[in-house]
N, CA, C and O atoms as a DFTB+ gen file, in Angstrom:
356 C
 N C O
     1  1       0.883      -1.534       0.144
     2  2       0.084      -0.033      -0.206
     3  2       0.763       1.001      -0.169
     4  3       1.784       0.850       0.502
     5  1       0.565       2.572      -0.854
     6  2       1.470       3.247      -1.200
     7  2       0.744       4.209      -1.271
     8  3      -0.321       4.039      -1.864
     9  1       1.034       5.507      -0.721
    10  2       0.551       6.795      -0.743
    11  2       0.991       7.834      -1.600
    12  3       2.141       8.192      -1.346
    13  1       0.267       8.618      -2.830
    14  2       1.491       9.585      -3.326
    15  2       0.560      11.268      -3.342
    16  3      -0.656      11.213      -3.522
    17  1       1.028      12.237      -3.207
    18  2       0.294      13.174      -3.970
    19  2       0.686      13.799      -4.881
    20  3       1.830      14.234      -4.751
    21  1      -0.082      14.136      -6.233
    22  2       0.634      14.049      -7.563
    23  2      -0.132      15.354      -7.830
    24  3      -1.253      15.557      -7.363
    25  1       0.440      16.109      -8.503
    26  2      -0.252      18.163      -9.030
    27  2       0.310      17.501     -10.822
    28  3       1.194      16.901     -11.434
    29  1      -0.822      18.094     -10.917
    30  2      -0.810      17.994     -12.562
    31  2      -1.352      19.008     -13.289
    32  3      -2.549      19.243     -13.452
    33  1       0.269      20.022     -14.025
    34  2      -0.508      20.440     -14.761
    35  2      -0.612      20.942     -16.308
    36  3       0.269      20.302     -16.882
    37  1      -1.284      21.805     -17.291
    38  2      -1.506      21.446     -18.211
    39  2      -2.574      21.945     -18.542
    40  3      -3.085      22.735     -17.748
    41  1      -3.179      21.688     -19.665
    42  2      -5.253      21.657     -20.150
    43  2      -5.947      20.685     -19.149
    44  3      -6.610      19.683     -19.420
    45  1      -5.495      21.464     -17.337
    46  2      -6.279      20.162     -16.889
    47  2      -8.409      20.414     -15.903
    48  3      -9.360      19.685     -15.622
    49  1      -8.016      21.967     -15.781
    50  2      -9.157      22.685     -15.734
    51  2     -10.421      22.954     -16.996
    52  3     -10.398      23.171     -18.208
    53  1     -11.153      22.848     -16.274
    54  2     -12.405      22.808     -17.586
    55  2     -12.632      21.848     -19.073
    56  3     -13.002      22.107     -20.219
    57  1     -12.124      20.448     -18.233
    58  2     -12.317      19.754     -19.210
    59  2     -12.774      18.065     -18.665
    60  3     -12.504      16.972     -19.163
    61  1     -13.332      18.331     -17.803
    62  2     -13.229      17.142     -17.346
    63  2     -12.573      16.200     -16.377
    64  3     -12.970      15.080     -16.058
    65  1     -11.479      16.851     -15.954
    66  2     -10.130      16.459     -15.464
    67  2     -10.828      15.840     -14.767
    68  3     -11.136      14.650     -14.710
    69  1     -11.087      16.736     -14.202
    70  2     -11.756      15.924     -11.934
    71  2     -12.701      15.103     -12.098
    72  3     -12.840      14.156     -11.324
    73  1     -13.251      15.244     -12.791
    74  2     -14.798      14.094     -12.991
    75  2     -14.215      12.167     -13.966
    76  3     -14.824      11.101     -14.049
    77  1     -12.482      12.718     -14.618
    78  2     -12.578      11.301     -15.043
    79  2     -11.366      10.880     -14.264
    80  3     -11.123       9.726     -13.910
    81  1     -10.921      11.528     -14.125
    82  2      -9.823      10.623     -12.635
    83  2     -10.276      10.380     -11.168
    84  3      -9.649       9.985     -10.186
    85  1     -11.438      10.708     -11.326
    86  2     -12.869       9.899     -10.100
    87  2     -12.780       8.295     -10.655
    88  3     -12.484       7.208     -10.159
    89  1     -13.275       8.868     -12.162
    90  2     -13.691       7.160     -12.525
    91  2     -12.680       6.541     -12.967
    92  3     -12.718       5.394     -13.411
    93  1     -11.562       7.335     -12.873
    94  2     -10.200       5.905     -13.131
    95  2     -10.136       5.937     -11.623
    96  3      -9.210       5.149     -11.435
    97  1     -10.433       6.245     -10.707
    98  2      -9.653       6.155      -9.802
    99  2     -10.307       4.847      -9.133
   100  3      -9.599       3.868      -8.895
   101  1     -12.215       4.870      -8.721
   102  2     -12.377       4.114      -9.095
   103  2     -12.304       2.453      -9.290
   104  3     -12.596       1.565      -8.490
   105  1     -11.750       2.368     -10.807
   106  2     -11.594       1.703     -11.305
   107  2     -10.665       0.669     -11.071
   108  3     -10.442      -0.472     -11.474
   109  1     -10.129       1.620     -10.141
   110  2      -8.839       0.554     -10.291
   111  2      -8.345       0.219      -8.336
   112  3      -7.422      -0.312      -7.718
   113  1      -9.482       0.843      -8.072
   114  2      -9.484       0.535      -6.094
   115  2      -8.887       1.597      -5.007
   116  3      -8.716       1.484      -3.794
   117  1      -8.593       2.855      -6.061
   118  2      -7.721       3.953      -5.279
   119  2      -8.107       4.967      -4.377
   120  3      -8.438       5.962      -5.021
   121  1      -8.227       5.175      -2.890
   122  2      -8.860       6.517      -2.356
   123  2      -7.730       7.323      -2.629
   124  3      -6.576       7.207      -3.042
   125  1      -8.769       8.453      -2.111
   126  2      -7.901       9.848      -2.034
   127  2      -9.039      11.144      -2.264
   128  3     -10.155      11.340      -1.784
   129  1      -8.404      11.726      -2.992
   130  2      -9.177      13.222      -3.795
   131  2      -8.888      13.367      -4.893
   132  3      -8.290      12.507      -5.541
   133  1      -9.334      14.757      -5.453
   134  2      -9.210      15.343      -6.541
   135  2      -9.389      16.575      -6.463
   136  3     -10.599      16.715      -6.288
   137  1      -8.740      17.881      -6.497
   138  2      -9.153      18.999      -6.455
   139  2      -7.719      20.216      -7.241
   140  3      -6.520      20.496      -7.215
   141  1      -9.373      20.617      -8.007
   142  2      -8.677      22.050      -8.827
   143  2      -7.732      22.885      -8.199
   144  3      -7.924      22.818      -6.985
   145  1      -6.811      23.632      -8.469
   146  2      -5.993      24.448      -7.485
   147  2      -5.046      25.706      -7.998
   148  3      -3.828      25.647      -7.833
   149  1      -5.528      26.586      -8.484
   150  2      -4.756      27.301      -9.032
   151  2      -5.356      27.337     -11.003
   152  3      -6.286      27.712     -11.717
   153  1      -3.904      26.592     -11.055
   154  2      -3.655      26.551     -12.450
   155  2      -3.897      25.423     -12.548
   156  3      -4.392      24.977     -13.583
   157  1      -3.644      24.740     -11.608
   158  2      -3.185      22.982     -12.208
   159  2      -4.158      21.938     -11.151
   160  3      -4.710      22.370     -10.139
   161  1      -4.239      20.463     -11.622
   162  2      -4.642      19.819     -10.561
   163  2      -4.045      18.948      -9.524
   164  3      -3.254      18.010      -9.618
   165  1      -4.930      19.786      -7.984
   166  2      -4.128      18.483      -6.878
   167  2      -4.778      17.189      -6.999
   168  3      -6.008      17.202      -6.943
   169  1      -3.955      15.628      -7.214
   170  2      -4.906      15.057      -6.345
   171  2      -3.956      13.645      -5.324
   172  3      -2.983      13.268      -5.976
   173  1      -4.050      13.134      -4.388
   174  2      -4.007      12.870      -2.558
   175  2      -4.858      10.885      -3.607
   176  3      -5.976      10.480      -3.925
   177  1      -3.851      10.520      -3.672
   178  2      -4.559       8.721      -4.241
   179  2      -3.335       7.632      -3.551
   180  3      -2.140       7.367      -3.682
   181  1      -4.658       7.181      -2.656
   182  2      -3.788       5.860      -1.786
   183  2      -4.435       4.169      -2.615
   184  3      -5.634       3.956      -2.791
   185  1      -3.592       3.417      -2.910
   186  2      -4.181       2.345      -3.056
   187  2      -2.917       1.379      -2.695
   188  3      -2.083       1.657      -1.834
   189  1      -2.909      -0.289      -3.822
   190  2      -2.116      -1.558      -3.689
   191  2      -0.874      -0.585      -5.020
   192  3      -1.289      -0.043      -6.044
   193  1       0.582      -0.624      -4.582
   194  2       1.603      -0.802      -6.089
   195  2       1.126      -0.442      -7.175
   196  3       1.191       0.538      -7.918
   197  1       0.395      -1.875      -7.118
   198  2       0.424      -2.061      -9.058
   199  2      -0.825      -1.460      -9.040
   200  3      -0.619      -0.737     -10.015
   201  1      -2.202      -1.125      -8.634
   202  2      -2.500      -0.826      -8.960
   203  2      -2.488       1.407      -9.023
   204  3      -2.837       2.178      -9.918
   205  1      -1.893       1.671      -7.560
   206  2      -1.615       2.573      -7.312
   207  2      -1.115       3.518      -9.110
   208  3      -1.616       4.359      -9.856
   209  1       0.136       2.673      -9.037
   210  2       1.086       3.211     -10.653
   211  2       0.145       2.731     -11.472
   212  3      -0.038       3.809     -12.036
   213  1      -0.725       1.897     -12.094
   214  2      -1.637       1.561     -13.218
   215  2      -2.531       3.413     -13.523
   216  3      -2.756       4.163     -14.473
   217  1      -2.748       3.377     -12.110
   218  2      -3.835       5.318     -11.473
   219  2      -2.960       6.169     -12.120
   220  3      -3.222       6.972     -13.016
   221  1      -1.716       5.888     -11.506
   222  2      -0.790       7.860     -11.985
   223  2      -0.500       7.837     -14.091
   224  3      -0.363       8.611     -15.038
   225  1      -0.549       6.623     -13.823
   226  2       0.127       6.280     -15.790
   227  2      -1.222       7.230     -16.638
   228  3      -1.304       8.197     -17.396
   229  1      -2.292       6.100     -15.844
   230  2      -3.471       6.501     -17.063
   231  2      -3.945       8.052     -16.625
   232  3      -4.185       8.767     -17.598
   233  1      -4.091       8.589     -15.501
   234  2      -4.068      10.516     -15.212
   235  2      -2.877      10.807     -15.795
   236  3      -3.210       9.883     -16.537
   237  1      -2.092      11.075     -16.099
   238  2      -0.198      11.523     -16.420
   239  2      -0.160      11.672     -17.751
   240  3       0.594      12.502     -18.260
   241  1      -1.382      10.486     -18.855
   242  2      -1.529      10.419     -20.138
   243  2      -2.694      11.135     -20.353
   244  3      -3.094      11.048     -21.514
   245  1      -3.475      11.922     -19.494
   246  2      -4.554      12.739     -19.876
   247  2      -5.726      12.585     -19.446
   248  3      -6.359      12.655     -20.499
   249  1      -6.836      12.343     -18.245
   250  2      -7.525      11.717     -17.824
   251  2      -9.099      12.117     -18.440
   252  3     -10.048      11.341     -18.560
   253  1      -9.068      13.126     -18.680
   254  2     -10.119      13.254     -19.823
   255  2      -9.720      13.277     -21.328
   256  3      -8.494      13.377     -21.383
   257  1     -10.139      13.237     -22.270
   258  2     -10.151      13.193     -23.924
   259  2     -10.109      14.689     -24.247
   260  3     -10.082      14.817     -25.471
   261  1     -10.093      15.901     -23.599
   262  2     -10.028      16.977     -23.568
   263  2      -8.980      17.563     -22.791
   264  3      -8.772      18.602     -23.418
   265  1      -8.041      17.556     -21.642
   266  2      -7.182      17.839     -21.278
   267  2      -5.808      17.042     -22.592
   268  3      -5.839      16.353     -23.612
   269  1      -4.765      17.704     -21.706
   270  2      -2.897      17.702     -21.809
   271  2      -2.490      18.071     -21.232
   272  3      -2.293      19.276     -21.387
   273  1      -2.097      17.571     -20.314
   274  2      -0.639      16.914     -19.428
   275  2       1.174      17.555     -19.700
   276  3       2.202      16.925     -19.945
   277  1       1.005      18.573     -19.576
   278  2       2.703      18.867     -19.755
   279  2       3.466      18.631     -18.589
   280  3       4.517      18.037     -18.830
   281  1       3.322      18.835     -17.713
   282  2       4.109      18.619     -16.632
   283  2       4.018      17.868     -15.768
   284  3       3.058      17.359     -16.346
   285  1       4.123      17.135     -14.671
   286  2       3.363      16.469     -12.998
   287  2       4.778      16.521     -12.482
   288  3       5.941      16.738     -12.823
   289  1       3.721      16.077     -11.083
   290  2       5.284      15.911      -9.782
   291  2       3.961      14.751      -9.014
   292  3       2.758      14.490      -9.014
   293  1       5.248      14.387      -8.446
   294  2       4.721      13.011      -7.782
   295  2       6.058      12.661      -6.533
   296  3       7.283      12.568      -6.609
   297  1       5.025      12.541      -5.396
   298  2       5.681      12.878      -3.859
   299  2       5.375      12.103      -3.393
   300  3       4.261      11.823      -3.834
   301  1       5.833      11.070      -2.249
   302  2       5.480       9.550      -1.605
   303  2       4.657      10.805      -0.426
   304  3       4.802      11.975      -0.071
   305  1       3.987       9.927      -0.234
   306  2       3.392      10.489       1.528
   307  2       3.417       8.442       2.586
   308  3       3.675       7.255       2.390
   309  1       2.940       9.406       3.631
   310  2       2.508       8.052       4.678
   311  2       1.236       7.914       4.356
   312  3       0.515       8.906       4.242
   313  1       0.810       6.741       4.176
   314  2      -0.543       6.482       3.918
   315  2      -1.271       6.739       5.988
   316  3      -0.956       6.902       7.167
   317  1      -2.921       6.506       4.514
   318  2      -3.802       7.333       6.069
   319  2      -4.961       5.953       6.077
   320  3      -5.230       5.293       5.073
   321  1      -5.337       5.805       6.968
   322  2      -6.128       4.539       6.711
   323  2      -7.611       5.038       7.057
   324  3      -8.593       4.334       6.820
   325  1      -7.696       6.353       7.659
   326  2      -8.683       6.762       7.144
   327  2      -9.650       6.793       6.239
   328  3     -10.858       6.961       6.406
   329  1      -8.840       6.564       4.952
   330  2      -9.565       6.884       3.400
   331  2     -10.329       5.844       3.127
   332  3      -9.919       4.687       3.038
   333  1     -11.452       6.205       2.987
   334  2     -12.340       5.552       3.010
   335  2     -12.830       5.085       1.167
   336  3     -13.173       3.937       0.880
   337  1     -12.772       6.019       0.316
   338  2     -13.212       6.330      -1.307
   339  2     -12.572       7.307      -1.641
   340  3     -11.581       7.666      -1.005
   341  1     -13.141       8.117      -3.021
   342  2     -12.104       8.805      -4.009
   343  2     -13.124       9.914      -4.129
   344  3     -14.336       9.809      -4.318
   345  1     -12.613      10.664      -4.027
   346  2     -13.886      12.020      -3.988
   347  2     -13.387      12.910      -4.996
   348  3     -12.276      12.720      -5.491
   349  1     -14.131      13.882      -5.343
   350  2     -13.966      15.285      -5.719
   351  2     -13.698      16.132      -5.151
   352  3     -14.899      16.353      -4.998
   353  1     -13.095      17.177      -4.452
   354  2     -13.385      18.392      -4.039
   355  2     -13.726      19.683      -4.445
   356  3     -13.916      20.564      -3.607
């Protein structure tokens, strides 16, 4: 089990990016949050190592058809046992 903080930059606001990110998270059984922050999208994601990696790859390829990711950062975090779902903030 791992937890990551992911910041995604590019054309990621106003294009359904958070909606698609939430759908992908449910597909891979990821817990956490996604939200718009200034000019990027902030994601906190926790899950099994393989599923979390698949989730991250899907998101950085462009979660929504209209999005275009130009850059991203990934930071390791301590796991949070209180997480029970993935939601848009």
